gemmi code that builds the backbone of each chain (N, CA, C; Angstrom):
import gemmi

chains = {
    "A": [
        ("UNK", (30.848, 27.338, 1.013), (30.640, 26.785, -0.049), (30.982, 27.308, -1.631)),
        ("UNK", (31.881, 26.779, -2.318), (32.313, 27.424, -3.403), (31.163, 28.079, -4.460)),
        ("UNK", (31.012, 29.540, -4.422), (30.096, 30.209, -4.955), (29.811, 30.069, -6.249)),
        ("UNK", (30.966, 30.098, -7.228), (30.771, 30.036, -8.581), (30.077, 28.866, -9.169)),
        ("UNK", (30.480, 27.687, -8.436), (30.107, 26.537, -8.856), (28.423, 26.377, -8.235)),
        ("UNK", (28.107, 26.984, -7.455), (26.813, 26.327, -6.703), (25.989, 27.731, -7.828)),
        ("UNK", (26.719, 28.783, -7.912), (25.498, 29.756, -9.159), (25.366, 28.995, -10.528)),
        ("UNK", (26.677, 28.386, -11.014), (26.458, 27.612, -12.087), (25.255, 26.606, -12.354)),
        ("UNK", (25.266, 25.932, -11.013), (24.187, 25.023, -10.999), (22.817, 25.690, -10.684)),
        ("UNK", (22.704, 26.947, -10.251), (21.556, 27.880, -9.880), (21.093, 27.953, -11.411)),
        ("UNK", (21.812, 28.856, -11.978), (21.696, 29.133, -13.314), (21.223, 28.213, -14.337)),
        ("UNK", (21.995, 26.915, -14.393), (21.364, 25.877, -15.392), (19.975, 25.479, -14.950)),
        ("UNK", (20.013, 25.381, -13.508), (18.494, 24.734, -13.125), (17.302, 25.542, -13.452)),
        ("UNK", (17.523, 26.923, -13.438), (16.854, 27.862, -13.489), (16.260, 27.765, -15.208)),
        ("UNK", (17.575, 27.631, -15.930), (17.199, 27.596, -17.163), (16.734, 25.993, -17.645)),
        ("UNK", (16.779, 25.236, -17.043), (15.935, 24.150, -17.704), (14.448, 23.903, -17.054)),
        ("UNK", (14.369, 24.845, -15.774), (12.838, 24.966, -15.277), (12.504, 25.963, -16.643)),
        ("UNK", (12.624, 27.166, -16.810), (12.147, 27.754, -18.243), (11.950, 26.799, -19.205)),
        ("UNK", (12.741, 26.296, -19.561), (12.604, 25.150, -20.752), (11.196, 24.080, -20.844)),
        ("UNK", (11.374, 23.627, -19.452), (10.315, 22.359, -19.272), (8.980, 23.204, -19.123)),
        ("UNK", (9.036, 24.587, -18.654), (7.651, 25.250, -18.741), (7.299, 25.697, -19.801)),
        ("UNK", (7.972, 25.892, -21.081), (7.766, 26.244, -22.247), (7.317, 24.897, -22.982)),
        ("UNK", (7.898, 23.612, -22.494), (7.136, 22.304, -22.785), (5.589, 22.067, -22.426)),
        ("UNK", (5.475, 22.703, -21.314), (4.348, 22.601, -20.618), (3.125, 23.381, -21.434)),
        ("UNK", (3.782, 24.742, -21.512), (2.828, 25.780, -22.177), (2.417, 25.105, -23.552)),
        ("UNK", (3.486, 24.531, -24.394), (3.029, 23.784, -25.562), (2.764, 22.405, -25.683)),
        ("UNK", (2.092, 22.016, -24.366), (1.587, 20.891, -24.260), (2.477, 19.808, -24.751)),
        ("UNK", (3.627, 19.663, -24.763), (4.836, 18.655, -24.936), (5.370, 17.858, -24.178)),
        ("UNK", (5.745, 16.691, -24.658), (6.446, 15.909, -23.754), (8.068, 16.161, -23.831)),
        ("UNK", (8.736, 15.952, -22.567), (10.166, 16.083, -22.780), (11.112, 15.146, -23.682)),
        ("UNK", (11.770, 15.719, -24.360), (12.420, 14.983, -25.482), (13.802, 14.353, -24.703)),
        ("UNK", (14.759, 13.883, -25.850), (15.967, 13.532, -25.328), (16.694, 14.600, -24.814)),
        ("UNK", (16.597, 15.755, -25.628), (17.611, 16.785, -25.408), (17.522, 17.496, -23.936)),
        ("UNK", (16.334, 17.324, -23.761), (16.124, 17.816, -22.285), (16.624, 17.085, -21.364)),
        ("UNK", (16.158, 15.621, -21.384), (17.071, 14.650, -20.619), (18.624, 14.674, -20.647)),
        ("UNK", (19.225, 14.970, -21.833), (20.624, 15.115, -21.868), (20.928, 16.300, -21.021)),
        ("UNK", (20.358, 17.422, -21.021), (20.524, 18.723, -20.420), (20.220, 18.378, -18.682)),
        ("UNK", (19.357, 17.409, -18.673), (19.326, 17.352, -17.231), (20.258, 16.378, -16.555)),
        ("UNK", (20.912, 15.602, -17.553), (22.068, 14.764, -16.975), (23.319, 15.744, -16.917)),
        ("UNK", (23.297, 16.752, -17.367), (24.768, 17.607, -16.996), (24.286, 18.057, -15.940)),
        ("UNK", (23.071, 18.515, -15.447), (22.793, 19.297, -14.578), (23.220, 18.196, -13.092)),
        ("UNK", (22.740, 16.802, -13.658), (23.020, 15.893, -12.314), (24.294, 15.310, -12.112)),
        ("UNK", (24.959, 15.615, -13.248), (26.516, 15.525, -12.940), (27.040, 16.489, -12.235)),
        ("UNK", (26.504, 17.971, -12.670), (27.105, 19.055, -11.663), (26.786, 18.704, -10.128)),
        ("UNK", (25.467, 18.494, -9.881), (25.412, 17.988, -8.717), (26.044, 16.797, -7.758)),
        ("UNK", (26.600, 15.895, -8.665), (27.472, 15.107, -8.066), (28.638, 15.358, -7.482)),
        ("UNK", (29.316, 16.493, -8.611), (30.407, 17.182, -8.125), (30.073, 17.989, -6.883)),
        ("UNK", (29.045, 18.424, -6.733), (28.322, 19.636, -5.823), (28.766, 18.517, -4.336)),
        ("UNK", (27.752, 17.331, -4.320), (28.177, 16.583, -3.289), (29.617, 16.072, -3.147)),
        ("UNK", (30.306, 15.616, -4.045), (31.712, 15.522, -3.564), (32.580, 16.663, -3.138)),
        ("UNK", (32.659, 17.574, -3.806), (33.138, 18.731, -3.246), (32.969, 19.319, -1.894)),
        ("UNK", (31.429, 19.246, -1.969), (30.956, 19.568, -0.607), (30.932, 18.665, 0.645)),
        ("UNK", (31.253, 17.373, 0.543), (32.034, 16.604, 1.482), (33.496, 16.767, 1.577)),
        ("UNK", (34.080, 16.823, 0.731), (35.629, 17.156, 0.355), (36.035, 18.565, 1.545)),
        ("UNK", (35.582, 19.682, 1.167), (35.522, 20.682, 1.732), (34.973, 20.746, 3.604)),
        ("UNK", (34.071, 19.653, 3.675), (33.359, 19.670, 4.965), (34.682, 18.965, 5.814)),
        ("UNK", (34.963, 17.917, 5.066), (35.825, 17.133, 5.736), (37.672, 17.806, 6.063)),
        ("UNK", (37.821, 18.606, 5.454), (38.764, 19.416, 5.498), (38.704, 20.939, 6.144)),
        ("UNK", (37.678, 21.014, 6.883), (37.009, 22.173, 7.550), (37.049, 21.908, 9.131)),
        ("UNK", (37.328, 22.993, 9.821), (36.808, 22.516, 11.297), (36.104, 23.208, 11.726)),
        ("UNK", (35.532, 24.167, 11.034), (34.309, 25.017, 10.908), (33.103, 24.201, 11.676)),
        ("UNK", (32.437, 24.810, 12.349), (31.364, 24.336, 13.254), (29.869, 24.336, 12.777)),
        ("UNK", (29.456, 23.400, 11.684), (28.455, 23.528, 11.615), (27.299, 22.432, 11.640)),
        ("UNK", (26.066, 22.199, 11.093), (25.441, 20.914, 11.373), (25.547, 20.158, 10.081)),
        ("UNK", (26.685, 19.177, 10.198), (27.084, 18.543, 9.309), (26.313, 17.466, 8.768)),
        ("UNK", (25.722, 16.741, 9.510), (24.673, 15.676, 9.185), (23.760, 16.154, 8.172)),
        ("UNK", (23.503, 17.630, 8.617), (22.087, 17.864, 7.826), (22.804, 18.731, 6.213)),
        ("UNK", (23.690, 19.308, 6.335), (24.909, 19.476, 5.231), (24.659, 18.543, 3.987)),
        ("UNK", (25.041, 17.195, 4.648), (25.283, 16.068, 3.869), (23.879, 15.498, 3.309)),
        ("UNK", (22.720, 15.812, 4.265), (21.380, 15.550, 3.945), (20.940, 16.002, 2.614)),
        ("UNK", (20.973, 17.717, 2.979), (20.860, 18.270, 1.897), (21.552, 18.164, 0.709)),
        ("UNK", (22.539, 17.796, 0.415), (23.636, 17.576, -0.421), (23.186, 16.105, -1.561)),
        ("UNK", (22.553, 15.275, -0.357), (22.111, 14.182, -1.184), (20.509, 14.675, -1.920)),
        ("UNK", (19.874, 15.360, -1.189), (18.507, 15.634, -1.549), (18.526, 16.647, -2.699)),
        ("UNK", (19.639, 17.204, -2.929), (20.011, 17.807, -4.189), (20.120, 17.095, -5.473)),
        ("UNK", (20.740, 15.918, -5.220), (21.197, 14.890, -5.880), (20.040, 13.831, -6.189)),
        ("UNK", (18.958, 13.471, -5.480), (18.015, 12.545, -5.573), (16.794, 13.194, -6.257)),
        ("UNK", (16.432, 14.567, -6.192), (15.394, 15.241, -6.598), (15.163, 15.105, -7.795)),
        ("UNK", (15.820, 15.514, -8.971), (15.743, 15.858, -10.293), (15.312, 13.955, -10.910)),
        ("UNK", (16.298, 13.087, -10.637), (15.867, 11.758, -11.358), (14.684, 11.102, -10.651)),
        ("UNK", (14.343, 11.247, -9.530), (13.193, 11.020, -8.898), (11.710, 11.538, -9.712)),
        ("UNK", (11.920, 12.965, -9.910), (11.182, 13.697, -10.546), (10.901, 13.095, -12.102)),
        ("UNK", (12.120, 13.073, -12.785), (11.999, 12.679, -14.183), (11.299, 11.131, -14.486)),
        ("UNK", (11.705, 10.256, -13.262), (11.661, 8.782, -13.112), (9.744, 8.699, -13.325)),
        ("UNK", (9.327, 9.596, -12.188), (7.768, 9.767, -11.497), (6.938, 10.251, -13.156)),
        ("UNK", (7.899, 11.129, -13.336), (6.930, 11.870, -14.580), (7.163, 11.054, -15.852)),
        ("UNK", (7.826, 10.272, -16.348), (7.981, 9.653, -17.386), (6.713, 8.419, -17.333)),
        ("UNK", (6.511, 8.156, -16.162), (5.403, 7.125, -16.156), (4.174, 7.395, -16.804)),
        ("UNK", (4.067, 8.885, -16.801), (2.860, 9.368, -17.452), (3.150, 10.499, -18.357)),
        ("UNK", (3.029, 10.258, -19.499), (3.415, 11.229, -20.493), (2.271, 12.380, -20.424)),
        ("UNK", (2.296, 13.290, -19.593), (0.946, 14.222, -19.798), (1.366, 15.589, -19.307)),
        ("UNK", (0.902, 16.588, -19.468), (1.182, 17.942, -18.871), (1.299, 17.964, -17.637)),
        ("UNK", (0.766, 16.961, -16.854), (1.122, 17.258, -15.385), (2.477, 16.577, -15.049)),
        ("UNK", (3.175, 15.374, -15.881), (3.945, 14.778, -15.789), (5.143, 16.033, -15.997)),
        ("UNK", (5.026, 16.345, -17.283), (5.863, 17.368, -17.282), (6.153, 18.489, -16.547)),
        ("UNK", (5.015, 18.762, -15.591), (5.027, 19.713, -14.667), (5.976, 19.335, -13.758)),
        ("UNK", (6.031, 18.116, -13.464), (6.571, 17.844, -12.307), (7.768, 17.821, -12.334)),
        ("UNK", (8.582, 17.636, -13.685), (9.917, 17.878, -13.793), (10.270, 19.218, -13.666)),
        ("UNK", (9.236, 20.169, -14.161), (9.476, 21.720, -13.856), (9.920, 22.146, -12.321)),
        ("UNK", (8.973, 21.672, -11.570), (9.105, 21.504, -10.408), (10.479, 21.271, -9.850)),
        ("UNK", (10.883, 20.127, -9.940), (12.030, 19.625, -9.840), (13.245, 20.921, -9.845)),
        ("UNK", (13.144, 20.963, -11.192), (14.346, 22.216, -11.685), (14.217, 23.416, -10.861)),
        ("UNK", (12.890, 23.768, -10.295), (12.890, 24.917, -9.738), (12.969, 25.010, -8.264)),
        ("UNK", (13.009, 23.428, -7.922), (13.262, 22.988, -6.322), (14.843, 23.162, -6.306)),
        ("UNK", (15.903, 22.749, -7.174), (17.486, 22.585, -7.128), (18.070, 23.662, -6.577)),
        ("UNK", (17.469, 25.113, -7.041), (17.937, 26.309, -6.336), (17.853, 26.350, -4.701)),
        ("UNK", (16.437, 26.249, -4.424), (16.076, 26.249, -3.541), (17.077, 25.247, -2.314)),
        ("UNK", (17.075, 24.254, -3.008), (18.013, 23.285, -2.226), (19.759, 23.609, -2.034)),
        ("UNK", (19.855, 24.283, -2.980), (21.533, 24.738, -3.163), (21.617, 25.976, -2.135)),
        ("UNK", (20.585, 26.685, -2.277), (20.535, 27.508, -1.046), (20.537, 27.370, 0.239)),
        ("UNK", (19.531, 26.066, 0.528), (19.681, 25.447, 1.908), (21.120, 24.909, 2.490)),
        ("UNK", (21.778, 24.373, 1.266), (23.026, 23.849, 1.475), (24.104, 24.837, 1.960)),
        ("UNK", (24.099, 26.141, 1.277), (24.748, 27.473, 1.383), (24.659, 27.546, 3.219)),
        ("UNK", (23.294, 27.854, 3.221), (22.793, 28.337, 4.518), (23.325, 27.209, 5.607)),
        ("UNK", (23.252, 26.132, 5.243), (23.577, 25.007, 6.429), (25.326, 25.053, 6.769)),
        ("UNK", (25.921, 25.678, 5.710), (27.630, 25.480, 5.671), (27.550, 26.659, 6.151)),
        ("UNK", (27.092, 27.848, 6.187), (27.499, 29.227, 6.705), (26.958, 29.327, 8.282)),
        ("UNK", (25.835, 29.084, 8.039), (24.842, 28.965, 9.733), (25.485, 28.621, 10.579)),
        ("UNK", (24.981, 29.204, 11.544), (25.426, 28.280, 13.187), (25.092, 27.049, 13.331)),
        ("UNK", (25.241, 26.231, 14.233), (24.699, 25.255, 14.616), (23.673, 25.119, 15.312)),
        ("UNK", (22.290, 25.061, 14.740), (20.892, 25.236, 15.254), (20.399, 24.038, 15.970)),
    ],
    "B": [
        ("UNK", (-4.407, 9.937, -21.118), (-5.796, 9.316, -20.734), (-6.905, 8.662, -21.784)),
        ("UNK", (-7.137, 7.533, -21.906), (-7.954, 7.131, -22.537), (-9.397, 7.630, -22.954)),
        ("UNK", (-10.240, 7.544, -23.868), (-11.574, 8.164, -23.891), (-12.539, 7.351, -23.250)),
        ("UNK", (-12.221, 5.953, -23.258), (-12.804, 4.839, -22.520), (-13.018, 5.317, -20.910)),
        ("UNK", (-14.062, 5.435, -20.116), (-13.973, 5.336, -18.584), (-14.031, 4.187, -18.381)),
        ("UNK", (-13.329, 3.690, -17.157), (-13.552, 2.452, -16.495), (-14.277, 2.731, -15.207)),
        ("UNK", (-15.480, 2.027, -15.228), (-16.196, 2.262, -14.107), (-16.299, 1.032, -13.105)),
        ("UNK", (-15.309, 0.209, -13.338), (-15.496, -0.925, -12.457), (-14.841, -0.432, -11.058)),
        ("UNK", (-13.959, 0.589, -11.122), (-13.336, 1.135, -9.740), (-13.395, 2.482, -9.876)),
        ("UNK", (-12.973, 3.108, -8.770), (-12.546, 4.336, -8.689), (-11.730, 5.084, -9.402)),
        ("UNK", (-11.608, 6.140, -9.898), (-10.300, 7.094, -10.664), (-9.136, 6.816, -10.266)),
        ("UNK", (-8.232, 6.697, -10.689), (-6.667, 6.478, -10.023), (-6.318, 7.948, -9.553)),
        ("UNK", (-5.844, 7.930, -8.210), (-5.771, 9.144, -7.613), (-4.385, 9.601, -8.082)),
        ("UNK", (-3.246, 8.853, -8.680), (-2.147, 9.207, -9.377), (-1.680, 9.661, -10.426)),
        ("UNK", (-2.915, 10.099, -11.405), (-2.947, 10.398, -12.423), (-3.516, 11.803, -12.755)),
        ("UNK", (-2.711, 12.578, -13.824), (-3.187, 13.823, -13.978), (-2.856, 14.864, -12.968)),
        ("UNK", (-3.853, 15.352, -12.398), (-3.099, 16.322, -11.411), (-2.428, 15.629, -9.937)),
        ("UNK", (-3.190, 14.425, -10.268), (-2.632, 13.472, -8.823), (-1.040, 13.174, -9.018)),
        ("UNK", (-0.690, 13.199, -10.473), (0.552, 13.013, -10.526), (1.724, 14.171, -9.872)),
        ("UNK", (0.831, 15.553, -9.998), (1.446, 16.340, -9.102), (1.659, 16.302, -7.825)),
        ("UNK", (0.340, 16.144, -7.125), (0.012, 16.017, -5.762), (0.950, 14.848, -5.435)),
        ("UNK", (0.671, 14.115, -5.905), (1.732, 12.622, -5.517), (3.540, 13.360, -5.300)),
        ("UNK", (3.737, 13.893, -6.218), (5.030, 14.725, -6.061), (5.497, 15.504, -5.382)),
        ("UNK", (4.136, 16.333, -4.917), (4.488, 17.328, -3.508), (4.241, 16.362, -2.434)),
        ("UNK", (3.701, 15.503, -2.245), (3.334, 14.678, -1.370), (4.487, 14.218, -0.733)),
        ("UNK", (5.607, 13.581, -1.864), (6.821, 12.782, -2.078), (8.090, 13.774, -1.450)),
        ("UNK", (7.676, 15.033, -2.173), (8.747, 15.658, -1.347), (8.892, 16.083, 0.286)),
        ("UNK", (7.222, 16.240, 0.613), (7.213, 16.610, 1.976), (7.602, 15.064, 2.739)),
        ("UNK", (7.609, 14.075, 2.386), (7.966, 12.528, 2.870), (9.341, 12.876, 2.928)),
        ("UNK", (9.943, 13.202, 1.753), (11.480, 13.327, 2.030), (11.745, 14.475, 3.039)),
        ("UNK", (11.344, 15.574, 2.861), (11.815, 16.608, 4.000), (11.787, 16.201, 5.000)),
        ("UNK", (10.457, 15.559, 5.667), (10.075, 15.607, 7.243), (10.801, 14.284, 7.436)),
        ("UNK", (10.871, 13.438, 6.880), (11.677, 12.016, 7.354), (13.214, 12.273, 7.332)),
        ("UNK", (13.643, 13.283, 6.614), (15.324, 13.216, 6.332), (15.648, 14.186, 7.694)),
        ("UNK", (14.915, 15.454, 7.847), (15.061, 16.353, 8.738), (14.639, 15.269, 10.416)),
        ("UNK", (13.705, 14.548, 10.460), (13.614, 14.106, 11.861), (14.576, 12.874, 11.886)),
        ("UNK", (15.042, 12.357, 10.964), (16.228, 11.495, 10.588), (17.350, 12.140, 11.205)),
        ("UNK", (17.774, 13.186, 11.011), (19.098, 13.957, 11.264), (18.578, 14.046, 12.833)),
        ("UNK", (17.593, 14.960, 13.004), (17.451, 15.454, 14.344), (17.478, 14.146, 15.439)),
        ("UNK", (16.856, 13.061, 14.898), (16.638, 11.799, 16.070), (18.142, 11.785, 16.223)),
        ("UNK", (18.987, 11.265, 15.186), (20.506, 10.687, 15.264), (21.261, 11.732, 16.272)),
        ("UNK", (21.195, 13.011, 15.919), (22.202, 13.881, 16.517), (21.883, 14.685, 17.949)),
        ("UNK", (20.514, 14.829, 18.094), (20.324, 15.549, 19.071), (18.593, 15.277, 19.414)),
        ("UNK", (18.566, 14.040, 19.703), (17.211, 13.725, 20.189), (16.931, 14.449, 21.536)),
        ("UNK", (17.638, 14.512, 22.588), (17.486, 14.534, 24.038), (17.305, 16.549, 24.053)),
        ("UNK", (17.724, 17.198, 22.855), (17.289, 18.739, 22.828), (15.867, 18.795, 23.135)),
        ("UNK", (15.062, 18.246, 22.224), (13.689, 18.308, 21.955), (13.205, 17.555, 21.683)),
        ("UNK", (12.683, 16.046, 22.230), (12.335, 14.961, 22.125), (10.920, 14.817, 21.316)),
        ("UNK", (9.972, 15.874, 21.671), (8.622, 16.076, 21.385), (8.874, 16.155, 19.889)),
        ("UNK", (9.328, 17.301, 20.040), (9.493, 18.237, 18.188), (10.147, 16.993, 17.303)),
        ("UNK", (10.752, 16.443, 17.797), (11.725, 15.605, 16.901), (10.993, 14.379, 16.679)),
        ("UNK", (10.322, 13.803, 17.680), (9.604, 12.572, 17.152), (8.020, 12.818, 16.513)),
        ("UNK", (7.863, 14.020, 16.631), (6.603, 14.755, 15.740), (6.806, 14.758, 14.649)),
        ("UNK", (8.374, 15.260, 14.125), (8.649, 15.657, 12.880), (8.641, 13.957, 12.108)),
        ("UNK", (9.308, 12.994, 12.929), (9.302, 11.510, 12.689), (8.288, 11.039, 12.283)),
        ("UNK", (7.003, 11.480, 12.734), (5.467, 11.200, 12.848), (4.897, 11.858, 11.530)),
        ("UNK", (5.189, 13.092, 11.590), (4.583, 13.342, 10.243), (5.326, 12.952, 9.081)),
        ("UNK", (6.605, 12.716, 9.045), (7.278, 12.066, 7.993), (6.770, 10.561, 7.480)),
        ("UNK", (6.257, 9.764, 8.614), (5.473, 8.744, 8.195), (4.044, 8.916, 7.648)),
        ("UNK", (3.310, 10.098, 8.265), (1.890, 10.354, 7.580), (2.314, 10.773, 6.144)),
        ("UNK", (3.247, 11.653, 5.805), (3.721, 11.764, 4.488), (3.789, 10.473, 3.547)),
        ("UNK", (4.748, 9.685, 4.211), (4.728, 8.685, 3.189), (3.792, 7.595, 3.235)),
        ("UNK", (2.997, 7.448, 4.074), (1.602, 6.739, 3.653), (0.824, 7.251, 2.726)),
        ("UNK", (0.990, 8.952, 2.807), (-0.090, 9.439, 2.001), (0.284, 9.631, 0.586)),
        ("UNK", (1.726, 9.484, 0.530), (2.388, 9.334, -0.887), (2.031, 7.904, -1.942)),
        ("UNK", (2.265, 7.198, -0.677), (2.523, 5.894, -1.599), (0.720, 5.451, -1.938)),
        ("UNK", (-0.162, 5.848, -0.790), (-1.356, 5.277, -0.914), (-2.073, 6.299, -2.074)),
        ("UNK", (-1.658, 7.035, -2.136), (-2.070, 8.120, -3.646), (-1.771, 7.881, -4.770)),
        ("UNK", (-0.354, 7.311, -4.702), (0.512, 6.679, -5.952), (-0.339, 5.572, -6.391)),
        ("UNK", (-0.542, 4.301, -5.547), (-1.550, 3.510, -5.852), (-2.662, 3.471, -6.084)),
        ("UNK", (-3.448, 4.273, -5.401), (-5.023, 4.688, -6.193), (-6.066, 3.575, -6.135)),
        ("UNK", (-5.505, 2.292, -5.445), (-6.696, 1.343, -5.674), (-7.971, 1.464, -4.581)),
        ("UNK", (-8.739, 0.488, -4.156), (-9.630, 1.066, -3.115), (-9.086, 1.188, -1.885)),
        ("UNK", (-8.341, 0.008, -1.543), (-7.612, 0.068, -0.121), (-7.012, 1.354, 0.181)),
        ("UNK", (-6.093, 1.530, -0.795), (-5.291, 2.606, -1.169), (-5.832, 3.914, -0.541)),
        ("UNK", (-7.042, 4.003, -1.390), (-7.983, 5.418, -1.036), (-8.103, 5.389, 0.311)),
        ("UNK", (-8.696, 4.342, 1.055), (-9.243, 4.433, 2.263), (-8.189, 4.642, 3.215)),
        ("UNK", (-6.812, 4.301, 2.692), (-5.783, 4.530, 3.735), (-5.220, 6.068, 3.355)),
        ("UNK", (-5.145, 6.706, 2.596), (-5.100, 7.868, 1.882), (-5.820, 8.764, 2.665)),
        ("UNK", (-7.139, 8.558, 2.549), (-8.046, 9.540, 3.543), (-7.616, 9.399, 4.800)),
        ("UNK", (-7.351, 8.433, 5.446), (-7.038, 8.241, 6.774), (-5.766, 9.087, 7.023)),
        ("UNK", (-4.809, 8.958, 6.449), (-3.384, 9.453, 6.353), (-3.949, 11.083, 5.940)),
        ("UNK", (-4.488, 11.198, 5.325), (-4.486, 13.032, 4.970), (-5.202, 13.702, 6.157)),
        ("UNK", (-6.448, 12.963, 6.584), (-7.096, 13.374, 7.722), (-5.975, 13.626, 8.878)),
        ("UNK", (-5.391, 12.453, 9.214), (-4.463, 12.799, 10.270), (-3.493, 13.602, 10.275)),
        ("UNK", (-3.146, 14.245, 9.224), (-2.209, 15.232, 8.697), (-3.246, 16.755, 8.885)),
        ("UNK", (-4.021, 16.455, 8.054), (-4.846, 17.676, 8.595), (-5.039, 18.112, 9.940)),
        ("UNK", (-5.174, 17.093, 10.568), (-5.460, 17.461, 12.466), (-4.122, 17.606, 12.946)),
        ("UNK", (-3.428, 17.038, 12.638), (-1.665, 17.357, 13.060), (-1.362, 18.847, 12.695)),
        ("UNK", (-1.500, 19.260, 11.555), (-0.935, 20.641, 11.242), (-1.755, 21.405, 11.682)),
        ("UNK", (-3.127, 21.654, 12.094), (-3.931, 22.383, 12.672), (-3.325, 22.135, 14.165)),
        ("UNK", (-3.429, 21.087, 14.778), (-2.893, 20.852, 16.228), (-1.687, 21.622, 16.705)),
        ("UNK", (-0.796, 21.016, 16.244), (0.495, 21.702, 16.130), (0.546, 22.840, 15.790)),
        ("UNK", (0.096, 23.175, 14.734), (-0.005, 24.718, 14.311), (-0.310, 25.844, 15.356)),
        ("UNK", (-1.606, 25.165, 16.058), (-2.374, 26.042, 16.894), (-1.690, 26.096, 18.515)),
        ("UNK", (-1.261, 25.057, 18.531), (-0.381, 24.802, 19.756), (1.266, 25.712, 19.895)),
        ("UNK", (1.336, 25.629, 18.671), (3.036, 26.243, 18.657), (2.782, 27.800, 18.743)),
        ("UNK", (1.570, 28.011, 18.124), (0.891, 29.534, 18.546), (0.894, 29.987, 19.880)),
        ("UNK", (0.058, 28.838, 20.623), (-0.291, 29.440, 21.912), (0.753, 29.124, 22.961)),
        ("UNK", (1.718, 27.941, 22.699), (2.766, 27.646, 23.605), (3.754, 27.769, 22.766)),
        ("UNK", (4.841, 28.677, 22.673), (5.830, 29.036, 21.621), (6.875, 28.138, 22.473)),
        ("UNK", (6.883, 28.281, 23.908), (8.008, 27.789, 24.466), (8.185, 26.397, 24.490)),
        ("UNK", (6.928, 25.398, 24.275), (7.237, 24.177, 23.940), (7.600, 23.490, 22.810)),
        ("UNK", (7.720, 24.483, 21.806), (8.010, 24.341, 20.496), (9.238, 25.204, 20.120)),
        ("UNK", (10.377, 25.095, 20.794), (11.792, 25.607, 20.264), (12.278, 25.200, 19.299)),
        ("UNK", (11.943, 24.043, 18.815), (12.916, 23.339, 17.688), (11.340, 23.386, 16.661)),
        ("UNK", (11.712, 23.811, 15.427), (10.613, 23.222, 14.434), (10.414, 22.108, 13.862)),
        ("UNK", (9.266, 21.794, 13.626), (8.944, 20.723, 13.003), (8.097, 21.277, 11.405)),
        ("UNK", (7.931, 20.153, 10.404), (6.972, 20.735, 9.564), (5.821, 21.311, 9.587)),
        ("UNK", (4.948, 20.943, 10.815), (3.839, 21.438, 11.292), (3.720, 22.397, 12.340)),
        ("UNK", (4.614, 23.225, 12.646), (4.841, 24.194, 13.455), (4.517, 25.695, 12.996)),
        ("UNK", (3.810, 26.137, 13.497), (3.320, 27.650, 12.762), (2.395, 27.269, 11.455)),
        ("UNK", (1.808, 26.064, 11.768), (0.846, 25.576, 10.580), (1.993, 25.717, 9.382)),
        ("UNK", (2.986, 25.081, 9.386), (3.912, 25.194, 8.189), (4.315, 26.296, 7.482)),
        ("UNK", (4.594, 27.314, 8.398), (5.105, 28.859, 7.821), (6.722, 28.563, 7.524)),
        ("UNK", (7.188, 27.724, 7.937), (8.579, 27.266, 7.400), (8.565, 26.744, 6.319)),
        ("UNK", (7.618, 26.363, 5.679), (7.622, 25.782, 4.197), (6.591, 26.287, 3.299)),
        ("UNK", (6.498, 27.738, 3.699), (5.580, 28.656, 2.884), (3.931, 28.221, 3.012)),
        ("UNK", (3.813, 27.574, 4.152), (2.314, 27.519, 4.555), (1.852, 25.962, 3.321)),
        ("UNK", (2.625, 25.542, 2.727), (2.184, 24.475, 1.759), (1.712, 23.246, 3.103)),
        ("UNK", (2.323, 23.010, 4.358), (1.582, 21.870, 4.915), (0.477, 21.868, 5.269)),
        ("UNK", (-0.456, 23.185, 5.320), (-1.246, 23.728, 5.743), (-2.121, 23.471, 4.532)),
        ("UNK", (-2.007, 23.609, 3.682), (-2.959, 23.703, 2.023), (-3.143, 22.207, 1.811)),
        ("UNK", (-1.732, 21.631, 1.897), (-1.799, 20.257, 0.949), (-2.859, 19.078, 1.783)),
        ("UNK", (-3.260, 19.063, 3.229), (-4.037, 18.219, 3.269), (-5.765, 18.521, 2.695)),
        ("UNK", (-6.241, 19.827, 2.456), (-7.241, 20.477, 2.112), (-7.262, 19.970, 0.556)),
        ("UNK", (-6.252, 20.134, -0.174), (-5.999, 19.597, -1.664), (-6.044, 18.055, -1.737)),
        ("UNK", (-5.532, 17.670, -0.751), (-5.741, 16.042, -0.762), (-7.036, 15.305, -0.631)),
        ("UNK", (-7.495, 16.141, 0.141), (-8.952, 15.093, 0.366), (-9.890, 16.057, -0.680)),
        ("UNK", (-9.933, 16.806, -0.879), (-10.365, 17.247, -2.294), (-10.229, 16.435, -3.554)),
        ("UNK", (-9.239, 16.200, -3.686), (-8.678, 15.314, -4.806), (-9.072, 13.702, -4.749)),
        ("UNK", (-9.174, 13.428, -3.295), (-9.761, 11.829, -3.052), (-11.520, 11.909, -3.401)),
        ("UNK", (-12.105, 13.126, -3.145), (-13.672, 13.373, -3.612), (-13.798, 13.449, -5.235)),
        ("UNK", (-12.800, 14.270, -5.565), (-12.803, 14.285, -6.957), (-12.803, 13.175, -7.864)),
        ("UNK", (-12.053, 12.396, -7.473), (-11.803, 11.000, -8.228), (-12.487, 9.984, -8.123)),
        ("UNK", (-13.816, 10.209, -7.030), (-14.301, 9.260, -6.598), (-15.017, 8.766, -7.605)),
    ],
}
model = gemmi.Model(1)
for chain_id, residues in chains.items():
    chain = gemmi.Chain(chain_id)
    for i, (resn, *xyz) in enumerate(residues, 1):
        res = gemmi.Residue()
        res.name, res.seqid = resn, gemmi.SeqId(i, " ")
        for name, pos in zip(("N", "CA", "C"), xyz):
            atom = gemmi.Atom()
            atom.name, atom.element = name, gemmi.Element(name[0])
            atom.pos, atom.b_iso = gemmi.Position(*pos), 0.0
            res.add_atom(atom)
        chain.add_residue(res)
    model.add_chain(chain)
structure = gemmi.Structure()
structure.add_model(model)
structure.setup_entities()
């Protein structure tokens, strides 16, 4: 998987996580600026999915393909699901859910890369 | 949360700390279901026990997530049942995978007491049951 693109996603997700955790510490609800930044991350994740599938189709490399696509889809699904669930209750806990989702994104990206390079388990 | 406490029913299980708990349950529902879906679709014959166990765990997590999120009286009962099954599952599968590792060559969420997931699957049912008691 393209290293720099995945690194960019990881860095942005971690920055968003820090931002959200600061909001949690200050007991503030996430505003439009955070949501806008989160949509940038989401757009990058859409690119990650498309790029990943294109790379997968163009490769004869042997790896767990279904799992690979599964992790790519999970990367994409987690932030919006967290935001939707958190916005139903505007509280510190709700904001923390969004922070968790951003912290999870790098882990999921890492799993995508592991599945890509790893042997067929 | 409002200042007036509604005594007509139990406190909702999907609010406050429950919001985080439901999110974690939802994540495990997604992880276990997706994993077992892929495994069953691509290589069921390799380790049917492990993969069907993953699917079972996924269903338990889905039931726990939805019932905790709803939080009404019947949902609380369902959540208590699902989380109890989850607790028994992680302890039995965790113990069995330690005692008979040969029978568990392929990992599930509950293998090794959830060691592949930072032992969160072991801690989660205790937190879930505590939360159900706490919000009663």
